[in-house]
N, CA, C and O atoms as CSV, one atom per row, in Angstrom:
chain,resi,resn,atom,element,x,y,z
A,1,MET,N,N,0.794,-1.141,-0.010
A,1,MET,CA,C,-0.019,0.003,-0.021
A,1,MET,C,C,0.853,1.197,-0.051
A,1,MET,O,O,0.368,2.241,-0.488
A,2,THR,N,N,2.096,1.175,0.364
A,2,THR,CA,C,2.899,2.348,0.498
A,2,THR,C,C,3.817,2.646,-0.714
A,2,THR,O,O,4.728,3.472,-0.650
A,3,ASP,N,N,3.527,1.932,-1.814
A,3,ASP,CA,C,4.367,2.077,-2.992
A,3,ASP,C,C,4.461,3.506,-3.518
A,3,ASP,O,O,5.517,3.896,-4.018
A,4,ASN,N,N,3.435,4.271,-3.428
A,4,ASN,CA,C,3.351,5.647,-3.834
A,4,ASN,C,C,3.625,6.689,-2.832
A,4,ASN,O,O,3.399,7.872,-3.089
A,5,LEU,N,N,4.133,6.278,-1.630
A,5,LEU,CA,C,4.182,7.147,-0.472
A,5,LEU,C,C,5.030,8.390,-0.771
A,5,LEU,O,O,4.592,9.481,-0.407
A,6,ASP,N,N,6.213,8.313,-1.408
A,6,ASP,CA,C,7.024,9.456,-1.623
A,6,ASP,C,C,6.305,10.412,-2.542
A,6,ASP,O,O,6.235,11.610,-2.269
A,7,ALA,N,N,5.763,9.887,-3.642
A,7,ALA,CA,C,5.055,10.804,-4.627
A,7,ALA,C,C,3.857,11.461,-3.977
A,7,ALA,O,O,3.582,12.642,-4.187
A,8,TYR,N,N,3.120,10.641,-3.152
A,8,TYR,CA,C,1.943,11.218,-2.462
A,8,TYR,C,C,2.355,12.339,-1.567
A,8,TYR,O,O,1.743,13.407,-1.573
A,9,ALA,N,N,3.468,12.094,-0.733
A,9,ALA,CA,C,3.878,13.111,0.270
A,9,ALA,C,C,4.372,14.367,-0.481
A,9,ALA,O,O,4.144,15.481,-0.009
A,10,THR,N,N,5.023,14.214,-1.603
A,10,THR,CA,C,5.522,15.479,-2.311
A,10,THR,C,C,4.318,16.190,-2.842
A,10,THR,O,O,4.288,17.416,-2.731
A,11,LEU,N,N,3.309,15.549,-3.415
A,11,LEU,CA,C,2.126,16.165,-3.903
A,11,LEU,C,C,1.320,16.803,-2.791
A,11,LEU,O,O,0.738,17.871,-2.979
A,12,PHE,N,N,1.279,16.159,-1.630
A,12,PHE,CA,C,0.510,16.649,-0.477
A,12,PHE,C,C,1.102,17.971,-0.044
A,12,PHE,O,O,0.369,18.947,0.119
A,13,VAL,N,N,2.472,18.032,0.155
A,13,VAL,CA,C,3.165,19.238,0.623
A,13,VAL,C,C,2.965,20.346,-0.433
A,13,VAL,O,O,2.654,21.487,-0.093
A,14,ASP,N,N,3.134,20.016,-1.621
A,14,ASP,CA,C,2.963,21.084,-2.738
A,14,ASP,C,C,1.595,21.636,-2.821
A,14,ASP,O,O,1.432,22.830,-3.074
A,15,THR,N,N,0.577,20.811,-2.617
A,15,THR,CA,C,-0.779,21.196,-2.670
A,15,THR,C,C,-1.210,22.032,-1.469
A,15,THR,O,O,-1.710,23.146,-1.628
A,16,PHE,N,N,-1.006,21.465,-0.206
A,16,PHE,CA,C,-1.520,22.109,0.910
A,16,PHE,C,C,-0.744,23.304,1.462
A,16,PHE,O,O,-1.249,24.014,2.332
A,17,ASN,N,N,0.478,23.538,0.968
A,17,ASN,CA,C,1.244,24.640,1.286
A,17,ASN,C,C,0.865,25.887,0.380
A,17,ASN,O,O,1.428,26.971,0.529
A,18,ARG,N,N,-0.104,25.674,-0.548
A,18,ARG,CA,C,-0.520,26.748,-1.361
A,18,ARG,C,C,-1.908,27.234,-1.010
A,18,ARG,O,O,-2.595,26.592,-0.215
A,19,PRO,N,N,-2.339,28.332,-1.568
A,19,PRO,CA,C,-3.754,28.728,-1.309
A,19,PRO,C,C,-4.709,27.749,-1.894
A,19,PRO,O,O,-4.329,27.135,-2.891
A,20,PRO,N,N,-5.872,27.523,-1.423
A,20,PRO,CA,C,-6.478,28.344,-0.320
A,20,PRO,C,C,-6.081,27.842,1.107
A,20,PRO,O,O,-6.490,28.451,2.095
A,21,TRP,N,N,-5.282,26.726,1.221
A,21,TRP,CA,C,-5.015,26.127,2.483
A,21,TRP,C,C,-3.949,26.874,3.171
A,21,TRP,O,O,-4.101,27.164,4.358
A,22,ASN,N,N,-2.827,27.228,2.499
A,22,ASN,CA,C,-1.675,27.988,3.098
A,22,ASN,C,C,-1.096,27.301,4.366
A,22,ASN,O,O,-0.661,27.964,5.307
A,23,GLU,N,N,-1.107,26.017,4.352
A,23,GLU,CA,C,-0.571,25.283,5.550
A,23,GLU,C,C,1.001,25.217,5.488
A,23,GLU,O,O,1.592,25.597,4.478
A,24,ASN,N,N,1.603,24.772,6.487
A,24,ASN,CA,C,3.056,24.678,6.537
A,24,ASN,C,C,3.576,23.298,6.715
A,24,ASN,O,O,4.234,23.018,7.717
A,25,TRP,N,N,3.295,22.356,5.724
A,25,TRP,CA,C,3.668,21.051,5.839
A,25,TRP,C,C,5.159,20.804,5.477
A,25,TRP,O,O,5.692,21.351,4.511
A,26,HIS,N,N,5.768,19.988,6.275
A,26,HIS,CA,C,7.164,19.565,5.927
A,26,HIS,C,C,7.123,18.132,5.384
A,26,HIS,O,O,6.316,17.315,5.826
A,27,PRO,N,N,8.008,17.837,4.415
A,27,PRO,CA,C,7.928,16.476,3.851
A,27,PRO,C,C,7.933,15.299,4.802
A,27,PRO,O,O,7.224,14.325,4.546
A,28,ALA,N,N,8.708,15.333,5.909
A,28,ALA,CA,C,8.721,14.240,6.865
A,28,ALA,C,C,7.417,14.081,7.520
A,28,ALA,O,O,6.963,12.955,7.726
A,29,ASP,N,N,6.745,15.228,7.884
A,29,ASP,CA,C,5.517,15.194,8.575
A,29,ASP,C,C,4.367,14.622,7.622
A,29,ASP,O,O,3.508,13.844,8.038
A,30,ALA,N,N,4.431,15.066,6.350
A,30,ALA,CA,C,3.427,14.600,5.431
A,30,ALA,C,C,3.639,13.034,5.139
A,30,ALA,O,O,2.687,12.267,5.003
A,31,THR,N,N,4.850,12.678,5.063
A,31,THR,CA,C,5.206,11.211,4.838
A,31,THR,C,C,4.678,10.395,6.041
A,31,THR,O,O,4.137,9.304,5.862
A,32,GLN,N,N,4.836,10.920,7.238
A,32,GLN,CA,C,4.302,10.121,8.379
A,32,GLN,C,C,2.855,10.077,8.368
A,32,GLN,O,O,2.282,9.007,8.575
A,33,ARG,N,N,2.182,11.196,8.134
A,33,ARG,CA,C,0.685,11.256,8.133
A,33,ARG,C,C,0.116,10.259,7.073
A,33,ARG,O,O,-0.803,9.490,7.354
A,34,LEU,N,N,0.712,10.309,5.826
A,34,LEU,CA,C,0.187,9.465,4.790
A,34,LEU,C,C,0.557,7.972,4.997
A,34,LEU,O,O,-0.224,7.082,4.659
A,35,HIS,N,N,1.701,7.730,5.527
A,35,HIS,CA,C,2.082,6.335,5.894
A,35,HIS,C,C,1.121,5.715,6.897
A,35,HIS,O,O,0.723,4.557,6.771
A,36,ASP,N,N,0.745,6.542,7.931
A,36,ASP,CA,C,-0.258,6.095,8.855
A,36,ASP,C,C,-1.586,5.717,8.172
A,36,ASP,O,O,-2.229,4.719,8.496
A,37,MET,N,N,-1.947,6.561,7.226
A,37,MET,CA,C,-3.257,6.307,6.563
A,37,MET,C,C,-3.169,5.060,5.681
A,37,MET,O,O,-4.070,4.221,5.658
A,38,LEU,N,N,-2.047,4.971,4.954
A,38,LEU,CA,C,-1.935,3.858,4.024
A,38,LEU,C,C,-1.748,2.452,4.639
A,38,LEU,O,O,-1.937,1.420,3.996
A,39,THR,N,N,-1.376,2.490,5.890
A,39,THR,CA,C,-1.167,1.180,6.625
A,39,THR,C,C,-2.319,0.863,7.545
A,39,THR,O,O,-2.271,-0.117,8.289
A,40,THR,N,N,-3.397,1.711,7.503
A,40,THR,CA,C,-4.578,1.424,8.301
A,40,THR,C,C,-5.231,0.206,7.679
A,40,THR,O,O,-5.260,0.076,6.455
A,41,PRO,N,N,-5.765,-0.707,8.518
A,41,PRO,CA,C,-6.480,-1.903,7.868
A,41,PRO,C,C,-7.700,-1.455,7.081
A,41,PRO,O,O,-8.382,-0.492,7.430
A,42,ARG,N,N,-7.946,-2.193,6.004
A,42,ARG,CA,C,-9.018,-1.884,5.049
A,42,ARG,C,C,-9.060,-0.606,4.382
A,42,ARG,O,O,-10.111,-0.034,4.092
A,43,THR,N,N,-7.792,-0.124,4.121
A,43,THR,CA,C,-7.572,1.107,3.344
A,43,THR,C,C,-7.833,0.921,1.895
A,43,THR,O,O,-7.562,-0.135,1.323
A,44,HIS,N,N,-8.364,1.957,1.298
A,44,HIS,CA,C,-8.563,1.999,-0.208
A,44,HIS,C,C,-7.977,3.279,-0.655
A,44,HIS,O,O,-8.060,4.303,0.024
A,45,THR,N,N,-7.360,3.215,-1.851
A,45,THR,CA,C,-6.757,4.409,-2.487
A,45,THR,C,C,-7.171,4.463,-3.930
A,45,THR,O,O,-7.628,3.491,-4.531
A,46,ALA,N,N,-6.978,5.712,-4.477
A,46,ALA,CA,C,-7.129,5.954,-5.807
A,46,ALA,C,C,-6.148,7.093,-6.150
A,46,ALA,O,O,-5.813,7.918,-5.299
A,47,HIS,N,N,-5.694,7.115,-7.430
A,47,HIS,CA,C,-4.866,8.240,-7.791
A,47,HIS,C,C,-5.133,8.508,-9.340
A,47,HIS,O,O,-5.599,7.651,-10.090
A,48,THR,N,N,-4.794,9.763,-9.717
A,48,THR,CA,C,-4.899,10.202,-11.174
A,48,THR,C,C,-3.550,10.691,-11.571
A,48,THR,O,O,-2.721,11.112,-10.764
A,49,THR,N,N,-3.377,10.614,-12.861
A,49,THR,CA,C,-2.133,11.110,-13.492
A,49,THR,C,C,-2.430,11.775,-14.820
A,49,THR,O,O,-3.522,11.657,-15.376
A,50,THR,N,N,-1.429,12.472,-15.303
A,50,THR,CA,C,-1.514,13.064,-16.632
A,50,THR,C,C,-1.178,11.974,-17.668
A,50,THR,O,O,-0.840,10.841,-17.325
A,51,ALA,N,N,-1.279,12.346,-18.875
A,51,ALA,CA,C,-0.977,11.364,-19.984
A,51,ALA,C,C,0.472,10.875,-19.874
A,51,ALA,O,O,0.773,9.726,-20.198
A,52,ASP,N,N,1.374,11.767,-19.409
A,52,ASP,CA,C,2.820,11.352,-19.311
A,52,ASP,C,C,3.132,10.677,-17.941
A,52,ASP,O,O,4.290,10.385,-17.641
A,53,GLY,N,N,2.102,10.442,-17.139
A,53,GLY,CA,C,2.344,9.654,-15.910
A,53,GLY,C,C,2.580,10.530,-14.647
A,53,GLY,O,O,2.833,9.991,-13.569
A,54,THR,N,N,2.503,11.801,-14.769
A,54,THR,CA,C,2.703,12.666,-13.589
A,54,THR,C,C,1.563,12.561,-12.652
A,54,THR,O,O,0.427,12.758,-13.083
A,55,LEU,N,N,1.761,12.271,-11.423
A,55,LEU,CA,C,0.684,12.277,-10.407
A,55,LEU,C,C,0.038,13.570,-10.245
A,55,LEU,O,O,0.693,14.593,-10.045
A,56,THR,N,N,-1.283,13.549,-10.329
A,56,THR,CA,C,-2.017,14.883,-10.181
A,56,THR,C,C,-2.861,14.929,-8.966
A,56,THR,O,O,-3.144,16.009,-8.446
A,57,GLY,N,N,-3.291,13.748,-8.475
A,57,GLY,CA,C,-4.102,13.682,-7.307
A,57,GLY,C,C,-4.210,12.307,-6.698
A,57,GLY,O,O,-3.862,11.314,-7.337
A,58,PHE,N,N,-4.712,12.232,-5.408
A,58,PHE,CA,C,-4.955,10.972,-4.851
A,58,PHE,C,C,-6.034,11.090,-3.766
A,58,PHE,O,O,-6.367,12.180,-3.302
A,59,ALA,N,N,-6.559,9.931,-3.386
A,59,ALA,CA,C,-7.486,9.830,-2.314
A,59,ALA,C,C,-7.157,8.631,-1.498
A,59,ALA,O,O,-6.784,7.582,-2.024
A,60,ILE,N,N,-7.302,8.792,-0.134
A,60,ILE,CA,C,-7.021,7.661,0.757
A,60,ILE,C,C,-8.159,7.621,1.806
A,60,ILE,O,O,-8.522,8.658,2.361
A,61,GLY,N,N,-8.692,6.479,2.061
A,61,GLY,CA,C,-9.657,6.314,3.105
A,61,GLY,C,C,-9.720,4.839,3.555
A,61,GLY,O,O,-9.068,3.974,2.971
A,62,HIS,N,N,-10.502,4.580,4.580
A,62,HIS,CA,C,-10.621,3.223,5.070
A,62,HIS,C,C,-12.042,2.884,5.443
A,62,HIS,O,O,-12.857,3.765,5.721
A,63,LEU,N,N,-12.330,1.601,5.447
A,63,LEU,CA,C,-13.671,1.168,5.930
A,63,LEU,C,C,-13.633,1.070,7.422
A,63,LEU,O,O,-12.610,0.719,8.010
A,64,GLU,N,N,-14.754,1.380,8.039
A,64,GLU,CA,C,-15.004,1.316,9.445
A,64,GLU,C,C,-16.258,0.629,9.738
A,64,GLU,O,O,-17.264,1.018,9.146
A,65,ARG,N,N,-16.341,-0.331,10.561
A,65,ARG,CA,C,-17.593,-1.060,10.912
A,65,ARG,C,C,-18.417,-0.124,11.836
A,65,ARG,O,O,-17.908,0.469,12.787
A,66,TYR,N,N,-19.653,-0.038,11.509
A,66,TYR,CA,C,-20.630,0.676,12.377
A,66,TYR,C,C,-21.898,-0.199,12.389
A,66,TYR,O,O,-22.665,-0.236,11.427
A,67,GLY,N,N,-22.077,-0.885,13.499
A,67,GLY,CA,C,-23.144,-1.893,13.625
A,67,GLY,C,C,-22.943,-3.001,12.534
A,67,GLY,O,O,-21.858,-3.566,12.402
A,68,PRO,N,N,-23.967,-3.268,11.807
A,68,PRO,CA,C,-23.868,-4.329,10.818
A,68,PRO,C,C,-23.273,-3.878,9.458
A,68,PRO,O,O,-23.113,-4.671,8.530
A,69,ASP,N,N,-22.968,-2.619,9.392
A,69,ASP,CA,C,-22.618,-1.942,8.126
A,69,ASP,C,C,-21.109,-1.450,8.161
A,69,ASP,O,O,-20.538,-1.176,9.217
A,70,ASP,N,N,-20.540,-1.366,6.960
A,70,ASP,CA,C,-19.316,-0.691,6.881
A,70,ASP,C,C,-19.496,0.750,6.313
A,70,ASP,O,O,-20.222,0.994,5.349
A,71,HIS,N,N,-18.783,1.668,6.984
A,71,HIS,CA,C,-18.830,3.088,6.523
A,71,HIS,C,C,-17.486,3.340,5.954
A,71,HIS,O,O,-16.538,2.650,6.329
A,72,PHE,N,N,-17.322,4.367,4.993
A,72,PHE,CA,C,-16.102,4.695,4.500
A,72,PHE,C,C,-15.673,6.100,4.907
A,72,PHE,O,O,-16.361,7.075,4.604
A,73,LEU,N,N,-14.586,6.200,5.562
A,73,LEU,CA,C,-14.027,7.502,5.973
A,73,LEU,C,C,-12.982,7.900,4.881
A,73,LEU,O,O,-11.922,7.283,4.771
A,74,LEU,N,N,-13.310,8.927,4.097
A,74,LEU,CA,C,-12.360,9.502,3.174
A,74,LEU,C,C,-11.452,10.449,3.946
A,74,LEU,O,O,-11.826,11.582,4.252
A,75,GLN,N,N,-10.295,9.983,4.243
A,75,GLN,CA,C,-9.395,10.705,5.144
A,75,GLN,C,C,-8.668,11.823,4.383
A,75,GLN,O,O,-8.459,12.911,4.919
A,76,GLU,N,N,-8.288,11.545,3.131
A,76,GLU,CA,C,-7.531,12.538,2.447
A,76,GLU,C,C,-7.797,12.462,0.968
A,76,GLU,O,O,-7.759,11.368,0.404
A,77,MET,N,N,-8.061,13.554,0.322
A,77,MET,CA,C,-8.243,13.625,-1.127
A,77,MET,C,C,-7.720,14.960,-1.595
A,77,MET,O,O,-8.063,15.995,-1.022
A,78,LEU,N,N,-6.904,14.957,-2.618
A,78,LEU,CA,C,-6.396,16.225,-3.140
A,78,LEU,C,C,-6.030,16.101,-4.646
A,78,LEU,O,O,-5.678,15.043,-5.169
A,79,VAL,N,N,-6.145,17.254,-5.266
A,79,VAL,CA,C,-5.701,17.323,-6.668
A,79,VAL,C,C,-4.807,18.602,-6.665
A,79,VAL,O,O,-5.171,19.647,-6.126
A,80,HIS,N,N,-3.634,18.451,-7.293
A,80,HIS,CA,C,-2.715,19.615,-7.395
A,80,HIS,C,C,-3.482,20.723,-8.014
A,80,HIS,O,O,-4.322,20.515,-8.889
A,81,PRO,N,N,-3.169,21.987,-7.524
A,81,PRO,CA,C,-3.919,23.106,-7.979
A,81,PRO,C,C,-3.790,23.359,-9.511
A,81,PRO,O,O,-4.708,23.898,-10.130
A,82,ASP,N,N,-2.611,22.953,-10.122
A,82,ASP,CA,C,-2.509,23.147,-11.575
A,82,ASP,C,C,-3.362,22.184,-12.355
A,82,ASP,O,O,-3.505,22.315,-13.571
A,83,HIS,N,N,-3.922,21.232,-11.678
A,83,HIS,CA,C,-4.754,20.227,-12.414
A,83,HIS,C,C,-6.239,20.205,-11.927
A,83,HIS,O,O,-7.023,19.364,-12.367
A,84,GLN,N,N,-6.605,21.139,-11.021
A,84,GLN,CA,C,-7.983,21.197,-10.547
A,84,GLN,C,C,-8.898,21.646,-11.737
A,84,GLN,O,O,-8.464,22.243,-12.722
A,85,ARG,N,N,-10.169,21.309,-11.551
A,85,ARG,CA,C,-11.225,21.656,-12.504
A,85,ARG,C,C,-11.007,21.013,-13.907
A,85,ARG,O,O,-11.400,21.547,-14.944
A,86,GLN,N,N,-10.352,19.828,-13.855
A,86,GLN,CA,C,-10.152,19.043,-15.081
A,86,GLN,C,C,-10.693,17.671,-15.010
A,86,GLN,O,O,-10.426,16.842,-15.881
A,87,GLY,N,N,-11.495,17.393,-13.931
A,87,GLY,CA,C,-12.146,16.081,-13.810
A,87,GLY,C,C,-11.307,15.079,-12.980
A,87,GLY,O,O,-11.717,13.929,-12.825
A,88,HIS,N,N,-10.160,15.490,-12.455
A,88,HIS,CA,C,-9.362,14.461,-11.647
A,88,HIS,C,C,-10.002,14.147,-10.346
A,88,HIS,O,O,-9.948,12.990,-9.930
A,89,GLY,N,N,-10.633,15.120,-9.634
A,89,GLY,CA,C,-11.345,14.834,-8.373
A,89,GLY,C,C,-12.488,13.936,-8.619
A,89,GLY,O,O,-12.703,13.017,-7.828
A,90,THR,N,N,-13.257,14.128,-9.676
A,90,THR,CA,C,-14.365,13.343,-9.981
A,90,THR,C,C,-13.915,11.952,-10.306
A,90,THR,O,O,-14.589,11.002,-9.906
A,91,ARG,N,N,-12.854,11.770,-10.983
A,91,ARG,CA,C,-12.307,10.436,-11.308
A,91,ARG,C,C,-11.880,9.700,-10.036
A,91,ARG,O,O,-12.071,8.490,-9.912
A,92,LEU,N,N,-11.306,10.438,-9.106
A,92,LEU,CA,C,-10.909,9.769,-7.786
A,92,LEU,C,C,-12.123,9.257,-7.062
A,92,LEU,O,O,-12.103,8.150,-6.524
A,93,LEU,N,N,-13.230,10.074,-7.034
A,93,LEU,CA,C,-14.423,9.503,-6.320
A,93,LEU,C,C,-15.007,8.395,-7.065
A,93,LEU,O,O,-15.481,7.444,-6.444
A,94,HIS,N,N,-15.018,8.431,-8.385
A,94,HIS,CA,C,-15.541,7.278,-9.219
A,94,HIS,C,C,-14.707,6.056,-8.999
A,94,HIS,O,O,-15.260,4.961,-8.892
A,95,ASP,N,N,-13.398,6.180,-8.923
A,95,ASP,CA,C,-12.546,4.983,-8.737
A,95,ASP,C,C,-12.814,4.422,-7.334
A,95,ASP,O,O,-12.821,3.200,-7.185
A,96,LEU,N,N,-13.026,5.210,-6.342
A,96,LEU,CA,C,-13.229,4.681,-5.039
A,96,LEU,C,C,-14.684,3.988,-4.991
A,96,LEU,O,O,-14.887,2.921,-4.411
A,97,THR,N,N,-15.580,4.660,-5.611
A,97,THR,CA,C,-16.973,4.086,-5.635
A,97,THR,C,C,-16.948,2.724,-6.350
A,97,THR,O,O,-17.644,1.810,-5.907
A,98,ARG,N,N,-16.160,2.544,-7.458
A,98,ARG,CA,C,-16.069,1.268,-8.104
A,98,ARG,C,C,-15.449,0.228,-7.134
A,98,ARG,O,O,-15.832,-0.942,-7.171
A,99,GLN,N,N,-14.492,0.645,-6.265
A,99,GLN,CA,C,-13.833,-0.283,-5.375
A,99,GLN,C,C,-14.847,-0.662,-4.265
A,99,GLN,O,O,-14.734,-1.742,-3.684
A,100,LEU,N,N,-15.757,0.145,-3.987
A,100,LEU,CA,C,-16.665,0.084,-2.800
A,100,LEU,C,C,-18.132,0.061,-3.185
A,100,LEU,O,O,-18.909,0.803,-2.584
A,101,PRO,N,N,-18.566,-0.750,-4.155
A,101,PRO,CA,C,-19.982,-0.650,-4.596
A,101,PRO,C,C,-21.050,-0.904,-3.564
A,101,PRO,O,O,-22.202,-0.503,-3.730
A,102,HIS,N,N,-20.686,-1.530,-2.566
A,102,HIS,CA,C,-21.692,-1.904,-1.455
A,102,HIS,C,C,-21.726,-0.827,-0.354
A,102,HIS,O,O,-22.560,-0.889,0.549
A,103,ILE,N,N,-20.894,0.074,-0.426
A,103,ILE,CA,C,-20.855,1.125,0.685
A,103,ILE,C,C,-21.805,2.260,0.352
A,103,ILE,O,O,-21.690,2.903,-0.691
A,104,THR,N,N,-22.737,2.494,1.248
A,104,THR,CA,C,-23.641,3.622,1.043
A,104,THR,C,C,-23.419,4.776,2.001
A,104,THR,O,O,-23.962,5.863,1.803
A,105,HIS,N,N,-22.627,4.552,3.035
A,105,HIS,CA,C,-22.313,5.618,4.041
A,105,HIS,C,C,-20.877,6.016,3.868
A,105,HIS,O,O,-19.965,5.229,4.120
A,106,TRP,N,N,-20.676,7.228,3.441
A,106,TRP,CA,C,-19.334,7.830,3.281
A,106,TRP,C,C,-19.309,9.073,4.149
A,106,TRP,O,O,-20.321,9.759,4.297
A,107,TYR,N,N,-18.143,9.364,4.727
A,107,TYR,CA,C,-18.019,10.667,5.444
A,107,TYR,C,C,-16.654,11.122,5.428
A,107,TYR,O,O,-15.739,10.314,5.273
A,108,LEU,N,N,-16.430,12.449,5.587
A,108,LEU,CA,C,-15.129,13.123,5.492
A,108,LEU,C,C,-15.220,14.422,6.297
A,108,LEU,O,O,-16.294,14.875,6.691
A,109,LEU,N,N,-14.000,15.009,6.523
A,109,LEU,CA,C,-13.909,16.292,7.135
A,109,LEU,C,C,-13.312,17.236,6.180
A,109,LEU,O,O,-12.351,16.895,5.490
A,110,THR,N,N,-13.858,18.456,6.106
A,110,THR,CA,C,-13.202,19.551,5.266
A,110,THR,C,C,-13.650,20.892,5.789
A,110,THR,O,O,-14.590,20.998,6.576
A,111,ALA,N,N,-12.965,21.898,5.340
A,111,ALA,CA,C,-13.212,23.272,5.793
A,111,ALA,C,C,-14.643,23.667,5.237
A,111,ALA,O,O,-14.981,23.398,4.085
A,112,ARG,N,N,-15.421,24.296,6.104
A,112,ARG,CA,C,-16.684,24.842,5.669
A,112,ARG,C,C,-16.446,26.003,4.618
A,112,ARG,O,O,-15.448,26.722,4.667
A,113,ASN,N,N,-17.377,26.123,3.724
A,113,ASN,CA,C,-17.319,27.221,2.767
A,113,ASN,C,C,-16.011,27.341,1.991
A,113,ASN,O,O,-15.549,28.430,1.648
A,114,SER,N,N,-15.433,26.150,1.729
A,114,SER,CA,C,-14.211,26.072,0.946
A,114,SER,C,C,-14.565,25.515,-0.452
A,114,SER,O,O,-15.626,24.929,-0.669
A,115,PRO,N,N,-13.654,25.722,-1.351
A,115,PRO,CA,C,-13.807,25.052,-2.651
A,115,PRO,C,C,-13.995,23.583,-2.514
A,115,PRO,O,O,-14.739,22.989,-3.294
A,116,ALA,N,N,-13.325,22.935,-1.513
A,116,ALA,CA,C,-13.443,21.506,-1.389
A,116,ALA,C,C,-14.823,21.221,-0.926
A,116,ALA,O,O,-15.407,20.261,-1.428
A,117,ALA,N,N,-15.429,21.968,0.004
A,117,ALA,CA,C,-16.831,21.752,0.435
A,117,ALA,C,C,-17.720,21.798,-0.679
A,117,ALA,O,O,-18.613,20.955,-0.770
A,118,ALA,N,N,-17.559,22.773,-1.616
A,118,ALA,CA,C,-18.463,22.942,-2.715
A,118,ALA,C,C,-18.287,21.754,-3.693
A,118,ALA,O,O,-19.276,21.309,-4.276
A,119,PHE,N,N,-17.065,21.234,-3.885
A,119,PHE,CA,C,-16.831,20.118,-4.706
A,119,PHE,C,C,-17.593,18.838,-4.155
A,119,PHE,O,O,-18.302,18.157,-4.896
A,120,TYR,N,N,-17.417,18.569,-2.889
A,120,TYR,CA,C,-18.043,17.406,-2.280
A,120,TYR,C,C,-19.567,17.572,-2.343
A,120,TYR,O,O,-20.237,16.591,-2.665
A,121,GLN,N,N,-20.142,18.696,-2.071
A,121,GLN,CA,C,-21.560,18.847,-2.176
A,121,GLN,C,C,-22.024,18.608,-3.585
A,121,GLN,O,O,-23.084,18.019,-3.794
A,122,ALA,N,N,-21.238,19.061,-4.584
A,122,ALA,CA,C,-21.660,18.864,-6.003
A,122,ALA,C,C,-21.566,17.343,-6.342
A,122,ALA,O,O,-22.066,16.923,-7.386
A,123,HIS,N,N,-20.950,16.546,-5.497
A,123,HIS,CA,C,-20.855,15.073,-5.758
A,123,HIS,C,C,-21.709,14.282,-4.800
A,123,HIS,O,O,-21.452,13.092,-4.616
A,124,GLY,N,N,-22.659,14.845,-4.210
A,124,GLY,CA,C,-23.635,14.196,-3.456
A,124,GLY,C,C,-23.393,14.161,-1.867
A,124,GLY,O,O,-24.183,13.585,-1.120
A,125,PHE,N,N,-22.340,14.764,-1.446
A,125,PHE,CA,C,-22.154,14.856,0.019
A,125,PHE,C,C,-22.913,16.091,0.609
A,125,PHE,O,O,-23.111,17.095,-0.075
A,126,ARG,N,N,-23.296,15.987,1.800
A,126,ARG,CA,C,-24.055,17.059,2.438
A,126,ARG,C,C,-23.526,17.232,3.887
A,126,ARG,O,O,-23.039,16.266,4.475
A,127,PRO,N,N,-23.613,18.391,4.437
A,127,PRO,CA,C,-23.235,18.548,5.905
A,127,PRO,C,C,-24.095,17.643,6.816
A,127,PRO,O,O,-25.300,17.510,6.607
A,128,ALA,N,N,-23.490,17.059,7.771
A,128,ALA,CA,C,-24.243,16.252,8.698
A,128,ALA,C,C,-25.174,17.088,9.488
A,128,ALA,O,O,-24.837,18.206,9.878
A,129,HIS,N,N,-26.302,16.592,9.727
A,129,HIS,CA,C,-27.315,17.325,10.510
A,129,HIS,C,C,-27.237,17.046,12.048
A,129,HIS,O,O,-27.594,17.865,12.895
A,130,SER,N,N,-26.760,15.871,12.306
A,130,SER,CA,C,-26.850,15.477,13.733
A,130,SER,C,C,-25.490,15.331,14.438
A,130,SER,O,O,-25.449,14.967,15.613
A,131,THR,N,N,-24.388,15.606,13.741
A,131,THR,CA,C,-23.081,15.513,14.374
A,131,THR,C,C,-22.292,16.796,14.097
A,131,THR,O,O,-22.610,17.540,13.169
A,132,THR,N,N,-21.284,17.041,14.892
A,132,THR,CA,C,-20.449,18.131,14.742
A,132,THR,C,C,-19.072,17.645,15.139
A,132,THR,O,O,-18.906,16.573,15.721
A,133,VAL,N,N,-18.065,18.486,14.797
A,133,VAL,CA,C,-16.608,18.142,15.211
A,133,VAL,C,C,-16.357,19.086,16.362
A,133,VAL,O,O,-16.666,20.277,16.321
A,134,TYR,N,N,-15.759,18.471,17.427
A,134,TYR,CA,C,-15.245,19.218,18.604
A,134,TYR,C,C,-13.806,19.153,18.495
A,134,TYR,O,O,-13.243,18.135,18.092
A,135,VAL,N,N,-13.169,20.235,18.849
A,135,VAL,CA,C,-11.719,20.323,18.971
A,135,VAL,C,C,-11.300,20.738,20.375
A,135,VAL,O,O,-12.059,21.345,21.130
A,136,ARG,N,N,-10.146,20.408,20.669
A,136,ARG,CA,C,-9.546,20.759,21.984
A,136,ARG,C,C,-8.225,21.467,21.741
A,136,ARG,O,O,-7.359,20.924,21.055
A,137,PRO,N,N,-8.049,22.655,22.282
A,137,PRO,CA,C,-6.865,23.390,22.011
A,137,PRO,C,C,-5.639,22.704,22.287
A,137,PRO,O,O,-4.560,23.261,22.083
């Protein structure tokens, strides 16, 4: 599962250190975060590339049992800013959906009122009505 780890980490840093996220990721931290995700049991991934094989985006998530059903937590999904609005994100979701045809419950966390939130809503996700995220300083 970690075959693409270095390429994923490089893309992760390059994407999230730019607007609109403007985060401050270091390669070692991104590598650790993605390694942890990729080695989680029942992980599923998808990635997109250009015609010449350049990685443009990826998605990572895993199945979680909730009662008698499996739910899918989409932990990370990104498309490099230079390749956004070209169908890569849609392809990532379609690839995961093909891998998980029996899963009807998907969830994820993203910033409210962000381009990412608008993308997910356009693809059938909606804000949860009965749950919220709590953070602790």
